[in-house]
N, C-alpha and C positions, 0 to 999 in steps of 0.2 A: 361916208367912208368907204374905199377902195376895200374890196374883202376879197380879189381875185389873187395878190398873191401869198400864199402860205406863209412865204418866210417872214413877208412885212406883216402880214396878219399876226402871226407867232412873235414878234416884234412889239407891237404895240399892245398884248397881251399881258394879263398877271393872271398868272397860274394860283389858283387859290384848291387846299385842301382842308376840306369839311369833316369835323369829326366829332367822334364824344366818347367818352370813356364808360358811359350807361347803357349801354346796348342793352336791352332786353335780350334778343337772342345772342349776342355774343359779349359778355361783357368783356372790356379794356384788351375790345376787339384791336384797335391801333398801338397794342405796344406786343402782339403775338411775334412771334419769329418765324420769317422766313428765308430761309438758304442762309442764316447765319444772323441776321437782321431783322428788327420789326419792320412789317407793314408799313407801318410812317417814315421809318427813314425811305424805304423804297419810293415810296410817293413823292416824298420831296426829293430826292434824287431825279426823278423822272419830272416834279417841275421842273426844277433849276433847268436841265437839258431842254425842256420846251420853249424856255424863253431865257431873256437876260435878265429879264425885271426878277429883283428877288420875292422865291417864294413866297403866298401869305398862308398861315393856317389858323384854322378859326375852328372854335369851340366853347364850348362856357369855359369861363377864367378858372378856376380851378382847373380844369381839365390840362388847359395851356403851363399851367404852373406844375404839373406833375409832370408833363410828356418833357419840360424844359429840364428840370430835376432828374430824368431818370436817361436822356437821350444826350446824345453830341452830334449836329447834325453838319459838322465844319467838313466831312468828308463827303456831303451828300450835296450840300450847297455852299459852296466855299465863298459867298458872298453872305452870308446868311437869310434868314426867313424874319418875316415879320408877322408880328403875333397881334391879332383882333378877336379878344370876347363877343363873342354871340352866346343867346339870353339860354340857357335849361330848358325853354320851354318850344325852342322850335321843334318842332317832328322829323325835319327831313333834309339833306345837305342843302338843301335848292334855298329853303326859309332862310339859313344863317347866311349865305349869301345874300338873300334878296335883303336880309337885318342887317350887312355890312357894308355893302356893294359901294354906295354914297362915302362911305370913307377910305378909298382905296382909288390908286392912280390906274389907268387899263381903260383904251378903246373898247375892248371885246375883254371877259370873264371867262377864262378857263376854267370849269371845274371839276378836279381831278379824285378819282375815287381814289381811297386811303385801303382798301381792300382789293384791288387788283394790279399785283406785285409784277405779273408774268404780264401786261400791259406798256410794251415797249414804246419809247420815245418818238424812234424812230420811223415804227410801224402809223404810227398819226399822223407823222409828218409826211408822209407818203399819200396815208388819206387824202388830207386836207393840199397836197399839188396838183390835184387835177387843171390847173388854170381855170378854171369856169369860176362865173361868181359863184361861192361860195354857201352864201345864205340863202342866195336865192329872193323866193318872196316871204321869207320866215325870220325869226329873231331869231331863234336859237338854230342849233347845229347839234348831233351826237353822232354815233357809229352805231355799225352791225357787221355782224358776222355771220358764218354758216356754224350749224351745230357740228360741235367735234364729237357728236358720240349720241344714239338714242336715250341715253343716261341723261344726260344734261338736258334733252329736251324732255325728259319726260319731268323734271321736278318742277314743283311749283317755284321755286329757287331764283330758276333762270325766266327773265320777260322775253317772249314772242312779242314779233312786231309784224306789224304790217304795213306797206305802203302803197300808194299810187303810183301810176309811171312815171310820175315825174320828181320821184325820190324822198317824198313829203310824209309823214308818218299818217296811217288811218286810225289805228289802232294797237296798244299795245296790253300784253295778258299773261298772267302767270299761268292761264290753262293753253292747252296743245292749241293754236290756230297757225294755219289755215284748218277749218273742220270738213271734211269732205262729207256728203250729202248722206253717203252711208256709215257716219262714224267714223270714221279712218283716220289719222291725222297722221303724217310720217314727218321726220326730222328733215328731211333733203327738199322740202317745200317752204320750209320756214328759217325766219332769221335770230339770231339771240339778237337783243341787246346790247352795249357795252358803254358801260356808267359812266360815260368823258363827256363832258358836255359844254360846246362854246355859247353864249352871250352875249348876245350886244345888250347897250344899256338900254335901249328904247325898251325893250322887253323883260327888264328887271323891271323897269319905270309899271310896264304893264301886270306884273306879277303882285309887285308893293300897292299899287292901289287897289288891287280884289284879293290880297292874302286871306284877308278875312270870310273871303267870300267858304264855305261849307261846297265842296263838289264831292256826288254823292258814288261817282264812281273811282275818284282818287281814295277814299275812305274805305270802298269795297274790297280795290285788288291789293291797296296798299301800294300801289304805284303814285310817283308825286307827277310824273309824265302824261298822266289821265287829269290833272285838275289844268295843264295846262291848254289841253286838248280842250275840254268841255268851257272854259273859259272863250274857247273860239282863237287861239294864238295857233302858230305854225311852227313846225319843230321838221328841216330839213336834216335826211340820215345821209351818210356815205359808210360807203364798205370799209373795213378794216382789215389784215390781215392778224390773226386774233388766235389762240389755241388754249386762251385760258378761261380762269370764270371767276367773276369777282365772288370773295369769301364773306357768307353769311351766316356760316357756324364752325365749331370750332373744327368736328370732326372734315371738313372740308379742306384744311390748311393740307394736312397730310396728302390727300387725293392730286394736289394743285403740284406739290412737289413733283410728286411721281406721272404725272402730266406730263413738266415740262422737263424733266429728267427724261423722257421715256419716247415720248410722240412728237418732241423739241428739241434736240441736242442746241441747234444754237442759237435758242432761245436761254436756253440753259444756261449754256456758256457763258451769254450776255447778262444774265442776272447774276451769274455765280462773279463775275469780274467785277461787274457795280460794287458787290456787298464784300469784297475781296478790301483787307486792309491796306493803304496807301503805303 
């Protein structure tokens, strides 16, 4: 499969938004409002802007039923959404995708986070528009950006990553990495993971085959990407322009709204326009 053309790649991709309402850290997060619309609405709107295929929502069946009763996605995805139930036993977003990917079409699966409402589809398109073979020698692709401030760098809620010289993921951690010999760490030397992922089907095949294998680092840090590395899978990383962050706890919603409003007027205008009634 040729993945050198970003537009053609996205046309052949299906965008999946995994979520669950029973999150321990932030119950019912997908329904929390951001700039007048629920987080899940923003994710669906972004999915519809990225691919001509209908966005796929996957969650436990009872969660899908609840959000569909509570929300209308007509203004976010005019062609509608597809609902594919996944088990309540899934521990992370990629577990849900591994469980359902055989039931959906698309050469590539793009996993879009439900909690990154400030992540603009146009920024992802630009990140993918480099013209080179996007996946390289990897079966998955993710994104990273500079840290906006020291506070973002210091919190364990943000995932920091380090890359090799060819742009492949070496390690990801909730701790401050890289760490200097004197014990110091600087946000300017680090990169922040942005939680959108593209998966080739062969990569998902490998995860499905080894899904039951426990991985030490994954369980210790609570980062599913470390499971992939422990299984010997490669992940390519691309830079993306992004000033926001993933919302993990309720207190972050207000901070993200202020960030978008104060630090990125253009982003604020774009998000507000997307949320405005037709």
